[in-house]
N, C-alpha and C positions, 0 to 999 in steps of 0.2 A: 503495500500500501502507499501513497503517500499522505503524509503524518501532517502535520503541525501541532509541534508545542513550542504554545508563548513561556513566560524567565528561561529560558531555553541554555542562555549562559547560569543559571544559577543555579547553587548544590542538587536541588534530584535535579532540573531542569535537566542540566549539564549528564545527570545518572540515565537517565527514561530515555536522552538522545540514543543514548553507548552500546542502552537495551534494547532502544526500537533499529536501531544501524547493525545490531549482532544480530534481528532476529529478522535481518534484507531488505526492512520496509528498506525506503527515503524517509528523507526529512528536513521542513522548513525552519527551522529558528528563526521569534520571532523573542527580539530581544532591545528592551531599553538603553542599559544598560550602567542603571540608575543604583543598582543595586549590583547585578550579575558581573561575569569579569571575564572576558576573553576568556585568562586563560585558567579557565573550566573548558574552553573547548579550539585547544590552542594544538590537538591530536590529532584533529582530524581538521582541516586547513590542506590534507593534500586528501576528504576524502570523495570525491562526486555525486556522488550517493547522499551529498548532508550541502546547504544550503542556509545564509543564515544574515534574517535586514533585520537591522536598526531601527528600530520605528519602535512609539508612545502606542499600545491597542487600544488607550482611553480613547488615539483619532482614530476614526477607519480604516480596515486595513483589504486587503483581501492580497494569495500573490498565487494566485492561482488553483486548481481545483483539486484537492483534497479528498480525502478520506473517511479521513478521521481528526479528532481537534483533540490535544490531553491544553490544559492550560492552568496552565504555574506560575502565569504571572503575578505576582507580592510583594514589597514584602516583608519576608517573615519574619524575620527581627527583630528581637525589644530594641535595639539601639538603629532600624532601618525607622520602621513599622512609627518609633518617637522625632524620629529628623523629619519623612517623609508622610504625613499625620492626614493633610489633604489629599496628595495622590494618590495615597493607599487605597483608601473611604473612596476615591475613581476609580483607579482596575480595582476594584467594586464592584464597580456594580457600569460607570458604563466604558470599562476598560471585558467586563464581562462580558456584557450586553452584545459588544460589538467581535466578541469573538466565540459569541454565541450563535452571530447572521450569516454570523460566511461555518460551520455549523447548517446552519437549514439554506444556505445555498445552495453546497453542493452536495444538500443530501448527506453531511457525513454525521458517525458515532460524535459525544463528546462527551470524555472525562476534567471535569474540574475539581482544583487541590486544594480542602479544604481544612478542616479540623480541631481538633479538639480542642482550642480557645473556645470553640462554639455551647461548649458547655461551663466555662467559665467558670467559676472558685466552686465547684460541687455540691451542687446536698447525698449526693444518694454516689456511691462506690461499690466495685469499680462505677464504668460509667457507659451506660449502653446503650444503640442507637432513640431506644423512644426515648430517653430526659432529654427534657426541652430544655437541663440550663440553668445556671446563676449566674445571668451576666451582669453588669454594668452599662448601662449604656448612654453615660455620661462622662463615663470614670479615662483614669491619661488610656488603659491598655487596646477603649471602647473603638478605640482608629479602627481597629484590627480585630475585633472581635468583630463589629458588627458589621464593615463592611464583610466577610469570610457568612453574617447569618442572609442576612440578605442578597451575598449571590447565591447562594443554598436557595433560597425565596422564587430567585430567580428563573435560575440554570432548576426547578423545578416546572416553574408557568411555562419555558420552553415547552418540556419535556406535558406538561398537562395540555398543553393550547396548542400545543406549535405538531405534537407527538414527533418530536426531536427523541433521536436514542440518544441518552444524560445519563452520568455517571458521576455520584459524588466519598469522595473518599476521605473521612476522617480523619488527621496525617495526626498522628501521636511524637512526642518528643524524636527526635530522630537524627545521628550522627554518624559523619561520616568524614573518607576523604570528600576536601570540596567545601569545606564545612568554611570561613569564616570566617578565621582569625582573631580578628576583632569586632564579633558583628552578635554580642552578650549575650548567646546562649552556655545552655549553664556545662559541657561538656567542649567547649571549646577554650572556653573561660576558663578549666581547671585544669585542661593541655597545655595551656599555652605557658601559663603559670606555672604550674610544674617544672615545664623545658626551660624555663626563662628562670629557674631557682628565687619566684616572685615567691610570697604564700598567695595560699587560695583561700579566697574570699566569701564566706557563706551567707547569705539573708535568713534574717531572724533564728534560730535554733537549729537549722538542718533540718530538723524536720519531718516540712511535706517534702510528700510523694510526689517522684517522676518515675516518666516508664518508659525506656531509652531502646533503640531502633534501628540495630548499622544498616544504615541506606540502601545493601542491594537487595537487602530482606523488606525494605518498604517499595522499591525500585518491584521486584517480584510480585506481591503485594497486589498493588496500582495496575500492575500490566494484566492480570487477573481476572478482579474487575471492569477491565475496559471492556476484559472482551466475554463477559457472561451479562444475564440478564433481568440484571438488582439495579432497579433506577433509585429506589431510596439509601442514602444514606447508609456506610459502610465502614468502620472503625478498622482501622492497620497500622494500629502496632507492638508493641513488645508487652505482653504483657504483668511482665518481674515486674513489682513493682522495687523504685531504691525512694530513701531518704535522699534529700539531697545531702547529710555529711558523710552516710556511709561510698556516698558518690564522689567526692570529695576523697574519704579514705584509698578507695578504687584505683582513683586515677592517681596517684601517689605511690602503690606499690606500683606501677605496672610503670610507669615514670622510674621510679626508684629513688624520688622528691626526695630529698628534706625537706620541704617550704611547710612551715606549718602554716597552720589550717587559723582563716581569722572570723568576727566576727563580724557583721556588719542589719544597719536597720534595716530589713526587707520591707519592701516597695508594695503599694500604696496597688491590692486588686492581686497582690500574685499570689495566685489560688493556689493553698492545701494540701490539696491531694492530686492526681491524675492515674489513671490508671486504666488506661479499655479492658475491655467488658470485648475480647473475639470473638464468638459466641457465631455469630452472622461471620464474620469470614471463613474459620474451622466447615463449617457448616453450606456453605452457598457455593467458595471457592476452592477448596483444602489445601488453608493456607493456614501457615502459621509461620512465625521468625523464627530460625535454628543457628542467631550469631551469640553470643550468651556478650558482656558487657562485657568481662577482660580479657573477651575474643575481639572481638570491637572496638578496642582500642589501639591493641598490637596490632592492629589490618591500620592504620588511621595515623601511628607515630611518627611514618616515611614522613609522609608528608606537612605534618605541621611541622616536626625540621625542619621539614624544605622550604616552608616558605614561611622560617622567624629567621633563616639562616640568609636568605635572599638575598647581593647584595649587607651581606654586616657579619664584620670583622668582630660573631663574639662567640663565647662557648657555649651550648645550651649542654641542659644534666642528663646523664649518656648519650654526651657524641663529645668530641674528644677535636677532629675540626676541625677551620677554621673554617670561613661562609669560601663556597665556591666548590671544595672539596665535593667529590660524591663520594 
């Protein structure tokens, strides 16, 4: 198939692009590079089945006939969606609608990357897809949470009123190579701090929980969902629950870092619990993650070391070579 991927230069978008190309498809990537990076796609510069269009999907677009659309365009980390709050709202509304119109015009399938943030600070644990959430619509996280909640309604509307073949994936915390080193997410924060020998910053008392899914597992679940007949939201995430403090201690152990853990005040509306119920994904898709946190961290360390060493004459924890060395 010829497949369109919006947000193709992002963390998940670039891994999805790799997976689709490996399956023999052609991919048109669209990205305005506001948070994505060309470095994530540099290995594809000589790939004839891949083309990248630099474009903001909040403006109408059409790059030719496609048979499937994966909509991954949005700032996704707290650092980026706080910095680009209005843009985040717009891409979740106008951008998503423009992507849906491309799919409608060409009779293509459509998968939208939604988020566990739709559950907010949940009062139900673990979170199943039939839980409507506990979200502050005017809090500091609302630009992201409400953009994603609105886009779910929009995608559902196109399925209901235009009979578009749509799919909704609710993505839980995902990590791995190409995760932005300074984007404020838990794993990248801890790994970067540990490799630099800096204190690991834990917010609150560290007893809030998250569930971490390695990127290849996440992409596998997403691709399976796109090929299914399910049109309602499906959680794709790792159901193994970790406290933030346990995660920090695991990063210390895996990196061999002696960095201390320091505690800072908890941000406003930071969820206290996050764990997916993946019964639906197991039943409908035959999917569940296979890579445990320690294994996934080990698979990610070379990437983080390389990004930190690039252009920097510095020595990292567990790394004796200086910048430029392989």
